[in-house]
C-alpha positions as CSV (number, residue, x, y, z in Angstrom):
1,M,-0.6,-13.4,-4.9
2,K,1.7,-13.2,-2.7
3,Q,1.5,-10.4,0.6
4,T,4.0,-8.0,0.4
5,T,5.5,-5.7,3.1
6,L,3.7,-3.1,1.4
7,S,0.3,-5.1,1.3
8,V,0.6,-6.1,5.0
9,F,1.1,-2.2,5.8
10,V,-1.2,-0.7,4.0
11,K,-4.2,-3.6,5.2
12,A,-3.1,-3.4,8.9
13,M,-3.3,1.0,8.5
14,R,-6.5,0.5,7.0
15,K,-7.9,-1.8,10.1
16,Q,-6.5,0.4,12.8
17,Y,-8.0,3.5,11.5
18,N,-11.4,1.4,11.1
19,L,-11.4,1.9,7.3
20,T,-13.1,-0.7,4.8
21,Q,-11.5,-1.0,1.5
22,V,-14.2,1.0,-0.3
23,D,-13.8,3.9,2.7
24,L,-9.5,3.8,2.0
25,S,-10.6,4.3,-1.9
26,E,-13.3,6.7,-1.8
27,K,-10.5,8.8,0.9
28,S,-7.6,8.4,-1.2
29,G,-8.9,8.8,-4.5
30,V,-8.0,5.5,-6.2
31,G,-10.3,2.9,-7.3
32,L,-11.5,0.0,-5.4
33,R,-9.8,-3.0,-7.5
34,F,-6.5,-1.0,-6.8
35,V,-7.1,-1.3,-3.4
36,R,-8.2,-4.9,-3.4
37,E,-4.9,-5.5,-5.3
38,L,-2.7,-3.7,-3.7
39,E,-3.6,-5.5,-0.2
40,Q,-3.5,-9.0,-2.2
41,G,0.3,-8.2,-3.0
42,K,-0.2,-7.4,-6.9
43,Q,3.2,-7.1,-7.8
44,T,2.9,-4.2,-10.4
45,I,1.4,-1.2,-9.0
46,R,1.4,2.6,-9.7
47,L,3.2,4.4,-7.5
48,D,1.6,7.6,-7.4
49,K,-1.5,5.4,-6.2
50,A,0.2,3.9,-3.9
51,N,1.4,7.3,-2.8
52,Q,-2.1,8.8,-2.6
53,I,-3.3,5.8,-0.1
54,L,0.0,6.1,2.2
55,N,-0.5,9.7,2.4
56,L,-3.4,9.1,4.3
57,F,-1.7,7.7,6.8
58,G,1.5,10.0,6.8
59,Y,4.0,8.0,4.4
60,E,4.8,7.6,1.1
61,I,7.1,5.2,-0.8
62,G,10.6,6.5,-1.5
63,A,13.7,5.2,-2.8
64,V,15.9,3.1,-0.4
65,P,19.6,2.1,-0.6
66,I,20.2,-1.7,-0.7
67,N,22.9,-3.0,1.2
68,K,24.4,-5.6,-1.0
69,N,26.2,-7.3,2.0
70,E,22.9,-8.5,3.7
71,E,20.7,-11.7,2.4
72,Q,17.5,-11.0,0.9
């Protein structure tokens, strides 16, 4: 799986807070498998579970406008 912005961010925040994947799973209330797949860049994830993880760090996923004039 290809690393995504979200996967890189979650892994960096987890390491910044000195958490293992198991710690993150337990503290957020999501399964260890979900944490691993998220950090590996799985393309289809449940946003509610991703937000459970992000909430630990004071973040959440939301709608962001796309500027169609910018290259992606």
